[in-house]
LONUSE-374047 format. One record per residue (C-alpha): residue number from 1; residue in one letter; x, y, z. Coordinates in steps of 0.1 Angstrom, whole numbers, plus 5000, padded with zeros to 4 digits. Example, Ala and Ser with C-alpha at 12.3 -4.5 7.8 and 13.67 -1.06 7.14 Angstrom:
% LONUSE-374047
+-----+-----+------+-------+------+
!   n ! res ! east ! north !   up !
+-----+-----+------+-------+------+
!   1 !   a ! 5123 !  4955 ! 5078 !
!   2 !   s ! 5137 !  4989 ! 5071 !
+-----+-----+------+-------+------+
% end
This chain:
% LONUSE-374047
+-----+-----+------+-------+------+
!   n ! res ! east ! north !   up !
+-----+-----+------+-------+------+
!   1 !   x ! 4095 !  6880 ! 4792 !
!   2 !   x ! 4084 !  6892 ! 4827 !
!   3 !   x ! 4097 !  6872 ! 4857 !
!   4 !   x ! 4078 !  6865 ! 4887 !
!   5 !   x ! 4096 !  6860 ! 4919 !
!   6 !   x ! 4082 !  6833 ! 4942 !
!   7 !   x ! 4094 !  6831 ! 4980 !
!   8 !   x ! 4087 !  6802 ! 5001 !
!   9 !   x ! 4094 !  6801 ! 5039 !
!  10 !   x ! 4104 !  6769 ! 5059 !
!  11 !   x ! 4111 !  6767 ! 5097 !
!  12 !   x ! 4142 !  6751 ! 5102 !
!  13 !   x ! 4157 !  6743 ! 5139 !
!  14 !   x ! 4138 !  6773 ! 5151 !
!  15 !   x ! 4149 !  6797 ! 5122 !
!  16 !   x ! 4133 !  6809 ! 5092 !
!  17 !   x ! 4148 !  6795 ! 5059 !
!  18 !   x ! 4137 !  6814 ! 5027 !
!  19 !   x ! 4138 !  6798 ! 4992 !
!  20 !   x ! 4135 !  6821 ! 4963 !
!  21 !   x ! 4129 !  6812 ! 4929 !
!  22 !   x ! 4124 !  6827 ! 4895 !
!  23 !   x ! 4096 !  6815 ! 4875 !
!  24 !   x ! 4084 !  6830 ! 4840 !
!  25 !   x ! 4053 !  6852 ! 4844 !
!  26 !   x ! 4029 !  6843 ! 4815 !
!  27 !   x ! 4017 !  6875 ! 4802 !
!  28 !   x ! 3993 !  6878 ! 4772 !
!  29 !   x ! 4008 !  6892 ! 4742 !
!  30 !   x ! 3989 !  6924 ! 4730 !
!  31 !   x ! 3970 !  6921 ! 4699 !
!  32 !   x ! 3989 !  6938 ! 4670 !
!  33 !   x ! 3975 !  6971 ! 4658 !
!  34 !   x ! 3982 !  6964 ! 4622 !
!  35 !   x ! 3981 !  6931 ! 4604 !
!  36 !   x ! 3965 !  6913 ! 4574 !
!  37 !   x ! 3950 !  6878 ! 4572 !
!  38 !   x ! 3953 !  6857 ! 4540 !
!  39 !   x ! 3930 !  6829 ! 4536 !
!  40 !   x ! 3930 !  6805 ! 4507 !
!  41 !   x ! 3929 !  6767 ! 4500 !
!  42 !   x ! 3918 !  6760 ! 4535 !
!  43 !   x ! 3946 !  6778 ! 4552 !
!  44 !   x ! 3948 !  6811 ! 4570 !
!  45 !   x ! 3981 !  6831 ! 4576 !
!  46 !   x ! 3990 !  6865 ! 4591 !
!  47 !   x ! 4011 !  6890 ! 4572 !
!  48 !   x ! 4025 !  6924 ! 4583 !
!  49 !   x ! 4007 !  6952 ! 4563 !
!  50 !   x ! 4039 !  6960 ! 4544 !
!  51 !   x ! 4044 !  6924 ! 4535 !
!  52 !   x ! 4008 !  6922 ! 4523 !
!  53 !   x ! 4012 !  6953 ! 4503 !
!  54 !   x ! 4044 !  6941 ! 4486 !
!  55 !   x ! 4027 !  6907 ! 4480 !
!  56 !   x ! 3999 !  6923 ! 4463 !
!  57 !   x ! 4022 !  6943 ! 4440 !
!  58 !   x ! 4044 !  6912 ! 4431 !
!  59 !   x ! 4011 !  6895 ! 4421 !
!  60 !   x ! 3997 !  6925 ! 4402 !
!  61 !   x ! 4027 !  6930 ! 4380 !
!  62 !   x ! 4022 !  6894 ! 4369 !
!  63 !   x ! 3987 !  6905 ! 4354 !
!  64 !   x ! 4004 !  6933 ! 4336 !
!  65 !   x ! 4030 !  6907 ! 4320 !
!  66 !   x ! 4005 !  6879 ! 4316 !
!  67 !   x ! 4023 !  6856 ! 4337 !
!  68 !   x ! 4007 !  6825 ! 4351 !
!  69 !   x ! 4000 !  6817 ! 4387 !
!  70 !   x ! 4030 !  6792 ! 4386 !
!  71 !   x ! 4052 !  6825 ! 4380 !
!  72 !   x ! 4037 !  6842 ! 4410 !
!  73 !   x ! 4044 !  6811 ! 4433 !
!  74 !   x ! 4081 !  6812 ! 4420 !
!  75 !   x ! 4084 !  6848 ! 4426 !
!  76 !   x ! 4068 !  6845 ! 4462 !
!  77 !   x ! 4091 !  6818 ! 4472 !
!  78 !   x ! 4120 !  6840 ! 4460 !
!  79 !   x ! 4109 !  6870 ! 4480 !
!  80 !   x ! 4103 !  6850 ! 4510 !
!  81 !   x ! 4138 !  6837 ! 4511 !
!  82 !   x ! 4156 !  6870 ! 4499 !
!  83 !   x ! 4136 !  6896 ! 4520 !
!  84 !   x ! 4107 !  6883 ! 4537 !
!  85 !   x ! 4086 !  6907 ! 4517 !
!  86 !   x ! 4101 !  6939 ! 4530 !
!  87 !   x ! 4116 !  6962 ! 4506 !
!  88 !   x ! 4150 !  6965 ! 4523 !
!  89 !   x ! 4177 !  6988 ! 4511 !
!  90 !   x ! 4206 !  6966 ! 4521 !
!  91 !   x ! 4218 !  6930 ! 4516 !
!  92 !   x ! 4248 !  6909 ! 4508 !
!  93 !   x ! 4273 !  6930 ! 4489 !
!  94 !   x ! 4253 !  6954 ! 4469 !
!  95 !   x ! 4220 !  6934 ! 4470 !
!  96 !   x ! 4187 !  6955 ! 4473 !
!  97 !   x ! 4150 !  6955 ! 4475 !
!  98 !   x ! 4123 !  6927 ! 4476 !
!  99 !   x ! 4144 !  6902 ! 4453 !
! 100 !   x ! 4179 !  6913 ! 4465 !
! 101 !   x ! 4189 !  6921 ! 4430 !
! 102 !   x ! 4226 !  6936 ! 4426 !
! 103 !   x ! 4232 !  6965 ! 4404 !
! 104 !   x ! 4266 !  6951 ! 4397 !
! 105 !   x ! 4249 !  6922 ! 4380 !
! 106 !   x ! 4229 !  6945 ! 4357 !
! 107 !   x ! 4195 !  6942 ! 4374 !
! 108 !   x ! 4192 !  6980 ! 4372 !
! 109 !   x ! 4202 !  7011 ! 4392 !
! 110 !   x ! 4197 !  7012 ! 4429 !
! 111 !   x ! 4167 !  7034 ! 4427 !
! 112 !   x ! 4151 !  7012 ! 4401 !
! 113 !   x ! 4156 !  6981 ! 4422 !
! 114 !   x ! 4140 !  6997 ! 4452 !
! 115 !   x ! 4108 !  7004 ! 4430 !
! 116 !   x ! 4089 !  6971 ! 4437 !
! 117 !   x ! 4071 !  6972 ! 4403 !
! 118 !   x ! 4105 !  6976 ! 4384 !
! 119 !   x ! 4121 !  6948 ! 4404 !
! 120 !   x ! 4091 !  6925 ! 4399 !
! 121 !   x ! 4092 !  6930 ! 4363 !
! 122 !   x ! 4129 !  6923 ! 4361 !
! 123 !   x ! 4123 !  6891 ! 4380 !
! 124 !   x ! 4095 !  6879 ! 4357 !
! 125 !   x ! 4116 !  6888 ! 4325 !
! 126 !   x ! 4143 !  6868 ! 4338 !
! 127 !   x ! 4118 !  6838 ! 4344 !
! 128 !   x ! 4105 !  6841 ! 4310 !
! 129 !   x ! 4139 !  6833 ! 4296 !
! 130 !   x ! 4141 !  6800 ! 4317 !
! 131 !   x ! 4129 !  6772 ! 4292 !
! 132 !   x ! 4101 !  6750 ! 4309 !
! 133 !   x ! 4102 !  6770 ! 4342 !
! 134 !   x ! 4065 !  6760 ! 4349 !
! 135 !   x ! 4075 !  6723 ! 4348 !
! 136 !   x ! 4105 !  6727 ! 4371 !
! 137 !   x ! 4103 !  6723 ! 4410 !
! 138 !   x ! 4099 !  6758 ! 4424 !
! 139 !   x ! 4133 !  6761 ! 4438 !
! 140 !   x ! 4151 !  6752 ! 4405 !
! 141 !   x ! 4132 !  6778 ! 4387 !
! 142 !   x ! 4138 !  6804 ! 4414 !
! 143 !   x ! 4174 !  6796 ! 4413 !
! 144 !   x ! 4178 !  6798 ! 4376 !
! 145 !   x ! 4168 !  6835 ! 4378 !
! 146 !   x ! 4186 !  6842 ! 4411 !
! 147 !   x ! 4217 !  6822 ! 4408 !
! 148 !   x ! 4221 !  6825 ! 4447 !
! 149 !   x ! 4245 !  6805 ! 4468 !
! 150 !   x ! 4219 !  6781 ! 4483 !
! 151 !   x ! 4192 !  6777 ! 4456 !
! 152 !   x ! 4175 !  6749 ! 4475 !
! 153 !   x ! 4166 !  6773 ! 4503 !
! 154 !   x ! 4137 !  6785 ! 4481 !
! 155 !   x ! 4120 !  6751 ! 4485 !
! 156 !   x ! 4109 !  6757 ! 4521 !
! 157 !   x ! 4085 !  6786 ! 4510 !
! 158 !   x ! 4066 !  6768 ! 4483 !
! 159 !   x ! 4037 !  6756 ! 4505 !
! 160 !   x ! 4029 !  6793 ! 4518 !
! 161 !   x ! 4036 !  6808 ! 4484 !
! 162 !   x ! 4009 !  6786 ! 4468 !
! 163 !   x ! 3984 !  6798 ! 4494 !
! 164 !   x ! 3993 !  6836 ! 4489 !
! 165 !   x ! 3993 !  6831 ! 4452 !
! 166 !   x ! 3957 !  6819 ! 4453 !
! 167 !   x ! 3946 !  6846 ! 4477 !
! 168 !   x ! 3962 !  6876 ! 4460 !
! 169 !   x ! 3954 !  6866 ! 4423 !
! 170 !   x ! 3917 !  6868 ! 4432 !
! 171 !   x ! 3907 !  6834 ! 4423 !
! 172 !   x ! 3893 !  6830 ! 4459 !
! 173 !   x ! 3875 !  6864 ! 4462 !
! 174 !   x ! 3879 !  6885 ! 4493 !
! 175 !   x ! 3906 !  6863 ! 4506 !
! 176 !   x ! 3927 !  6892 ! 4521 !
! 177 !   x ! 3917 !  6915 ! 4549 !
! 178 !   x ! 3939 !  6940 ! 4567 !
! 179 !   x ! 3933 !  6964 ! 4597 !
! 180 !   x ! 3957 !  6992 ! 4611 !
! 181 !   x ! 3957 !  7021 ! 4634 !
! 182 !   x ! 3937 !  7049 ! 4620 !
! 183 !   x ! 3963 !  7073 ! 4632 !
! 184 !   x ! 3990 !  7056 ! 4611 !
! 185 !   x ! 3969 !  7060 ! 4577 !
! 186 !   x ! 3980 !  7085 ! 4553 !
! 187 !   x ! 3956 !  7113 ! 4539 !
! 188 !   x ! 3930 !  7101 ! 4516 !
! 189 !   x ! 3942 !  7097 ! 4481 !
! 190 !   x ! 3919 !  7078 ! 4460 !
! 191 !   x ! 3932 !  7092 ! 4427 !
! 192 !   x ! 3967 !  7081 ! 4437 !
! 193 !   x ! 3956 !  7046 ! 4445 !
! 194 !   x ! 3939 !  7044 ! 4412 !
! 195 !   x ! 3970 !  7055 ! 4392 !
! 196 !   x ! 3992 !  7030 ! 4411 !
! 197 !   x ! 3967 !  7002 ! 4403 !
! 198 !   x ! 3971 !  7010 ! 4367 !
! 199 !   x ! 4009 !  7012 ! 4369 !
! 200 !   x ! 4010 !  6978 ! 4388 !
! 201 !   x ! 3982 !  6959 ! 4368 !
! 202 !   x ! 3985 !  6977 ! 4335 !
! 203 !   x ! 3948 !  6982 ! 4337 !
! 204 !   x ! 3927 !  7009 ! 4356 !
! 205 !   x ! 3898 !  6999 ! 4378 !
! 206 !   x ! 3876 !  7017 ! 4354 !
! 207 !   x ! 3886 !  6992 ! 4326 !
! 208 !   x ! 3866 !  6964 ! 4344 !
! 209 !   x ! 3852 !  6940 ! 4336 !
! 210 !   x ! 3881 !  6928 ! 4313 !
! 211 !   x ! 3872 !  6901 ! 4290 !
! 212 !   x ! 3898 !  6875 ! 4279 !
! 213 !   x ! 3921 !  6890 ! 4306 !
! 214 !   x ! 3954 !  6878 ! 4318 !
! 215 !   x ! 3957 !  6841 ! 4328 !
! 216 !   x ! 3970 !  6851 ! 4362 !
! 217 !   x ! 3937 !  6849 ! 4379 !
! 218 !   x ! 3907 !  6872 ! 4385 !
! 219 !   x ! 3919 !  6907 ! 4378 !
! 220 !   x ! 3890 !  6925 ! 4396 !
! 221 !   x ! 3893 !  6907 ! 4428 !
! 222 !   x ! 3931 !  6909 ! 4426 !
! 223 !   x ! 3927 !  6946 ! 4423 !
! 224 !   x ! 3904 !  6947 ! 4454 !
! 225 !   x ! 3928 !  6929 ! 4476 !
! 226 !   x ! 3956 !  6950 ! 4463 !
! 227 !   x ! 3936 !  6982 ! 4473 !
! 228 !   x ! 3929 !  6967 ! 4508 !
! 229 !   x ! 3966 !  6958 ! 4513 !
! 230 !   x ! 3973 !  6994 ! 4505 !
! 231 !   x ! 3946 !  7012 ! 4522 !
! 232 !   x ! 3968 !  7025 ! 4549 !
! 233 !   x ! 3991 !  7041 ! 4524 !
! 234 !   x ! 3964 !  7058 ! 4505 !
! 235 !   x ! 3942 !  7066 ! 4533 !
! 236 !   x ! 3912 !  7043 ! 4520 !
! 237 !   x ! 3883 !  7038 ! 4542 !
! 238 !   x ! 3865 !  7011 ! 4522 !
! 239 !   x ! 3870 !  6990 ! 4493 !
! 240 !   x ! 3840 !  6977 ! 4474 !
! 241 !   x ! 3838 !  6950 ! 4446 !
! 242 !   x ! 3807 !  6935 ! 4435 !
! 243 !   x ! 3783 !  6929 ! 4465 !
! 244 !   x ! 3814 !  6927 ! 4490 !
! 245 !   x ! 3829 !  6955 ! 4510 !
! 246 !   x ! 3860 !  6960 ! 4531 !
! 247 !   x ! 3858 !  6988 ! 4557 !
! 248 !   x ! 3887 !  7000 ! 4577 !
! 249 !   x ! 3865 !  7008 ! 4607 !
! 250 !   x ! 3856 !  6972 ! 4611 !
! 251 !   x ! 3891 !  6963 ! 4621 !
! 252 !   x ! 3898 !  6925 ! 4616 !
! 253 !   x ! 3861 !  6915 ! 4609 !
! 254 !   x ! 3868 !  6914 ! 4572 !
! 255 !   x ! 3845 !  6918 ! 4543 !
! 256 !   x ! 3809 !  6919 ! 4545 !
! 257 !   x ! 3780 !  6918 ! 4520 !
! 258 !   x ! 3766 !  6953 ! 4509 !
! 259 !   x ! 3732 !  6954 ! 4520 !
! 260 !   x ! 3717 !  6974 ! 4491 !
! 261 !   x ! 3739 !  6955 ! 4464 !
! 262 !   x ! 3765 !  6969 ! 4442 !
! 263 !   x ! 3774 !  6970 ! 4405 !
! 264 !   x ! 3788 !  6938 ! 4393 !
! 265 !   x ! 3824 !  6940 ! 4383 !
! 266 !   x ! 3829 !  6975 ! 4397 !
! 267 !   x ! 3857 !  6985 ! 4420 !
! 268 !   x ! 3850 !  7015 ! 4443 !
! 269 !   x ! 3876 !  7029 ! 4465 !
! 270 !   x ! 3867 !  7055 ! 4492 !
+-----+-----+------+-------+------+
% end
C-alpha cells in the first residue's frame, strides 16, 4: 500500500517544530483485466478465469458420468480445499492437480493426474464407491474419498460450492460470464473447443438437444458456460445458446438477447 507523508509545523519558543506522520494513502485497486462472475441462487461471486475453466470441467465430467448435482457439490468443496481450483503440479509429498491426488496412492501417473478430466473422473469413481454419499454431510463424503488429515476442513466450502454447482450445471441458464485481455487470448480454435467439449461431457454440441440426458443439470447451458469459461484458451469471440449470446468484446457486460433470435437448443461457438 502506498504511504502518504504528512508534515505539520508548529511555532515553539520562537522556533519551528516539525511533526511528520505516516498515513496510509488510499489508492483505488485497478479493475482486474481477467475475471469471471458466477451468479446463482441469489448470490454473485468472482473467480479467476483459470478457476472458472476448471470448475466448468469438473462439472462437465459429472454429465459424462451421470453424476447428480450433489456429487458436484462434494467435488467442488474438495477442490476448494485442496487447490482452490488451480491445477497445480506440487503439493504435500507427491500430491498433484486439482484434487491433490497422489501417484503413490494409486490415483494414477503424474501426467494423468494433471489432466483435469482424468483426475475428476477418478474422484467421481471413488465417490461412487461410498455408500449413501448423497445423504452424508458434504465434508464426510469428501473425506471418505480423499482420506485427508483434516476432513472437516471441506465443510467451510459447502455454501459457495452449492452456488457454483447450480451455475455451472446449467440449471440457471447464462449464470457464468468471463472477460479477459484480448491480447492474452489464444488463436481461434473452434474445432478444438468442440472436441474438448465432447471429451469432457461425453457428448458433442451437435448432439443437442439430448432427451433423457444426465441428471446433473441442463447439459446445453452447461456446455455454453463451459465454452465461455474456456473462451480465452480457444480464442472464442462469442458463444450463443438459444436466444442468448456472450461476446468477448463486451467485457463484463455478460450475456444479451440475440436480436434476430436463434435456433433453440443449438450451441454456436465463434
